[in-house]
N, C-alpha and C positions, 0 to 999 in steps of 0.2 A: 352450537347445536343443542337443542333442548333434550331433556332426558328421555322423552318419548319419540324423538325423531328417528326415522329409519337409519340404520347403519349402512355404510357404503362398502361394497365389495368391488375391488379392482380385479377384473378378469383379464388374463393375459393369454392371447391366442395368436400364434405366429403365422396363421394363414388367413386369407380373405376369400377362400374358395367355398364351394358347396361340397363338403365331405361329411361323413357320418359324425365325426367329432364336432365339427362346426355347427351342424344342425342340432346336435344334443346340447351344445352350449346355448344356442338360441332358445331352445325349449326351456332350459333351466332359467334363463333370464325372464322368459314369459311367465314362468310358474312362480316366481318369487312373490311373497306377500309384500306388497308395497308399503304396508304399515311397519314392516320389520326390516326390510333390506332394499336397497337401491343398487343398480348396477352401473359401473363404469367399465366399458369394454375397450381394451387396447388392441388394435389390429395393425398389421404392417402397412396397409394401403386400403384404398377404396375397393369395393367388391360387391358381388351380387347380394350378400346378406346384410349389408350396411343399413339399407332402408328398413329391413325387418327388425334389426336390433333397435333402431330409433323408434319404430312403431311400437315396440315393447317398452318404451320409455327409458331405454338405456342411453347413457351419455357415451358416444363413440369417439375415441381419440385415435389418431394415427401416429404410430411410433415405429421407426425403422427397426425391423427384426428379420433375421434370417434363420430358418430352421437348419441346425447343423446336420451335415451328412457325414457318413463315415468315409474318411480318406486316410491314407497312410502318411500324408505329407505333414511334417512338423510345421512348415510355414503356414499351411492351412489352419492348423489348430492354434497357432499363435494368433492368427487373425480372428478366429472364433473367440478366443479368450479375451482379446481386446474389444471385440464387438459386445461380448457379454458384459464386460465391465462398463463400457460406454452406455449400452442400452439399459443396464441395470440402474445406472445413475438417473437416466431420463425417466424411467418408470418409478423410481423411488420419489423423484420430485413430483411426478404426477400423483402418486399416492398421497403425498403430503398436501398437494394443492386441493385435491378433491375430498380430503378428510377421510380417507379409506380406513376402515377398521381391520381389514385383512386383505390378503392377496390370494387369488385363486388362479393357479396355472392350469391350462386346459390340455396339456399333452406332456408325456414323458420326455419328448424330444425338444421341449422348450425350456432352456435353462434360465431365461431372463426373469421370470417371476420369483424364483428363489433368491436371485441376486438383489432384486428390488425389495423384497420383504426383509432381507437381512439388513440392507442399508437404511430402510425406513423403520426398522425395529418393529415389524408387524408380524402377526401370525400368518402362516402360509399353509394353504390347502393345495395339494398337488393331485389333480385328476388324471389318472392313468387310463388311457383309452387304446393302448397298443400292446401287442405281444411281439417284441423283437425276436427275430429268428436268425439273425446273422451276427457275425463279429463278436464272439464270445467275450473278450476282455472289455470291449466298449460297452456292451450291454451290462456287464457286471458293474462297471463304473457308474453307468446311469442309475442302476438300482440302488447302489450304495449311496450315491449322491442324493437321490430322491428321499431315501429313508432318513438321511442325516439332516436334510434341509426342509422337511415338511413336518408341521404339527399333526396333520392327518394326511394319509394317502387314500384317495377314493378310487377303488377299482371298479370297472364297469361290468365285471363278471368274476366268478370264482377262479376261472382260468387266469385272468389277469392278476388276481390277488396272489396266486401261487408263485408268481415271479419273485415275490418278496419273502417267501417261506424260508425259514431257517430250521434245519433238522425236522422238516415236515410240518412246522408250526408257522402260521401266518402271524406276524407281529400285531399287537393290539392296536397300533396306530393305523392299521390298514382296515378300511371298512368297505364292504361291497354294496354298491348301489347300482342296480341295472340301469341301462339306458331306458329312455322313456318314449312313449308313443303319444302323439297329440290326440285329444279326444275325437276329432273328426274322423280319424281312421276307423273308429268303431261304428260310425254311422254312415260311411260312404256306401253308395249303391252302385251296382254294376251298370255299365252303359255299353254292353257288348256290341250292340248294333253300330254305335258310333265308332268304336274301335275298328270293327271290320270294314266299315265304309271309309274311314280315314286312310287306311293302308290298303284298300282295295283287295280284301281277303275274301275267300269264299264263305258263304253263310254257314256252311257246316264244318268250319275249321275247328280243330282242337288248338288251343292257344297256350303256349308257354312263354315265359318272359324272364330275362335276367336284367336287373336294373343296377347299374354301377358305373363308376368311372372306367374308362377303357385303359386299364392297367394290366399288363400281362399276369401279375400275380392273382388277379381276380378269376382267372380260369375261363375266360370267354371262349378260347379255342377248344377247351375241354367240352363246353356246352355244344359248340359247333359240331365236334366229332360225335358226341352223343346223339345229336339230332340226326346226323347222317346214318347212324346205326338204327335209328327208329323209322327210317324212311319207308321200309317195306311194310312193317306191321302197323304203322300209323301214317298212312299217306296223306291224311288230312291235317297233320300237325304242322303248325306254323310257329316259329320261334322268334320272338321280338327281342332284339338287343337294344336296350334303352340306355342311352348315355352317349359319350363322345370322347374325343381325345383330351389328354391332359399334358401339361408341360413335361417334357422329357420323353414322351411316348407318342409324339405327333403322328408317326407312321403306322401305329398299331391298327387303327380302323381300316387302313388300306390292306394291311396284312390279313386281317380277318375276312375282308371281302374276297381277297385272293384265295384264301383257304376254302371259303364257301364254293367258289368256282371249281377248285380242285376236287372237292368232295361231291360235286354235283348237286348241291342243295341251295344254290343261289336263289331259286324260286320258292324255297321253303323257309327262308329267313328274311327278317325285316330289320334294317338299321334305322331306327327312328331318329337318331341324333339326340342332342340335348332337348329335353322337354322342360317347360316351365313347371315349377314346383306344384302348382295347382292341377296340372295335367296328369301327374303320376298316380295319385290315389285312385281315380276312376279306372285307369288302365289296370292297375294291380288288382282291383276288385273285379275286373271283367275277364281276366284270363283264368284258365283252368289250373295253372301251375306256375309258381314262382320258383326259380332255380337259383341257388347260390353255390358257386363252385370254386371257392378260393383255394389256391394251392397251399397257402400258409394259413396257420390258425387265425381265425377272426377273433378279435377281442370280445366282440358282442354280436354284431350282425344286425344292424338297424333295419335293413331291408327285410330281413326275415321276420323281425318283430312286427313291422308294419303290415306285412302280408298276413301274418297270423291274426292281427287285429281286424284286417279287412275281410277276413273269411275266405282266404285263398290258400289252397294246399301248398306246402313247401317241401322242397328237397334241398338239403344242405350237405356240406362236406363234414365228415365225422372227426372234427378236431376244433379246439378252441372253445369260445363261449357258447356257440350254438348247441353243442351236445348237452348243455344244461337244461335246455327247454325244448329242443326238437327231439322228442322221444319216439323212437321207432314203434310203429303200431299204435301209438297213442295220440301224438300231436303232429306228426310229420314223418319224413323219411330221411335217412342218412346214407350218403354214398362215400366210398373211399376217395380220398383226395387225389387229384391228378389222374383219374382213372375213368376214361370215357365209357368203358364197358359197364362199370359199376353204376355210373350216373345214368346211363341209358336204361339199365335194369330197374332202377328206382323210379325213373320217370315213367317207364312202361307200366309198372305196378300201380302208380298213382292214376294214370289215365285209363287203365283197364279195369279198375275196381272202384267205380264212382261211389258206391254206397259206403264202402270202407273209408274212402277218402273223405266223404262228407262227415262221417262220424269223427274222424281225426280233426277236421276243420273246426267242429264245434268245441272239441276239447282244447284245441289251440287257442281259440278265441277267448275261452274262459280263463286259460292260463295268462294270456296277454293282459286281460283286465286286472288280474291279481298282481302280476309282477311288473308290468310296464306302465302303470298309471303315472301320468305326469304329475298329478296332484300329490300322490303318495310319495313318489321318489323325490320331489322337490321338498316336501315336508321333512324327509329324512336328511336331506342335505342341509336345510336350515337348522335342523337339530344339531348337526355337526358344527356349524358355525356358532350356534349358541353355546355349546359345550366348550369350545376353544376360547371364546371371548369371555365367558364367565370364569374360566380358569385363569385368564390374564387379569381379571378385575382385581 
């Protein structure tokens, strides 16, 4: 390889799904300067984003990986350790084969990248996109392991960076780089008539939407209960639940439909099912309000950032990364977690005060341009790569 050839980064991602972290990785790959860096992406299997990675000129390889889950069983952890050792060897061989200059792991819950980097004697960047909320000793082990096995830890919010704080101080190897929003989100136009027609909604509807995987911790039932509380004051409100079932929670959509019937709002909610990625931006730009109701702290909140970029008012829960950029009265509204009454109050305020909401939308859009720029955040990440590699030279 010549001195001016781009350096290779091996990205290790233990899912092939469409989640926030997966989309952020795709955007990182798209944003790389091809004259400086090229991407090899290791995934556990084929999946919906493989074509997008390849379209971004990434070399996609399939490597058997399992995301460890917390269990008390010693036998299970013995299997995890053996799997980490075996997969680490495979990834180290892949790193050597593709001439990788460094390894970039895309989740705190993925141990394989650190094992591969150690075996291949390569620098390691660990991107942390989670805020673990359970299993204290296990989380402490993950944090210590990540600090010990990474040349740099990239946290996607200050809330994530605080996971690694010692005596109130975040170590210097931890750098915060927010998640990023693709440029087209800032240019998307509303197509409200098409949204109303597609789901057969009245022309004078007020529209709210929650866009996420149907996982109980995302608080979709809280949104449902909030919508029920608003039925009398906002009889024209229709709430779109955009997404669908995921592995391990296959029955949750049916539970939500049953809850809608019990609350008497089945004619006021719409379950759109999974939509194609290109269908989501015009929907988000067309509704009056995007709601994000996670029970547990969100590490960042990509859906919130995208809604801000699209010029749609947001209501989020007051914990985790979103509190850093959803500023009450300035860029959006915050509700108490797991509290339908609080969420309904903030949704009502947003819908009942359109002029105030419009002012906050403009502020939010300006903040999104400053903080969530794909070009700027990828530049910051490549600067991290440069610093590490120059230190190794």
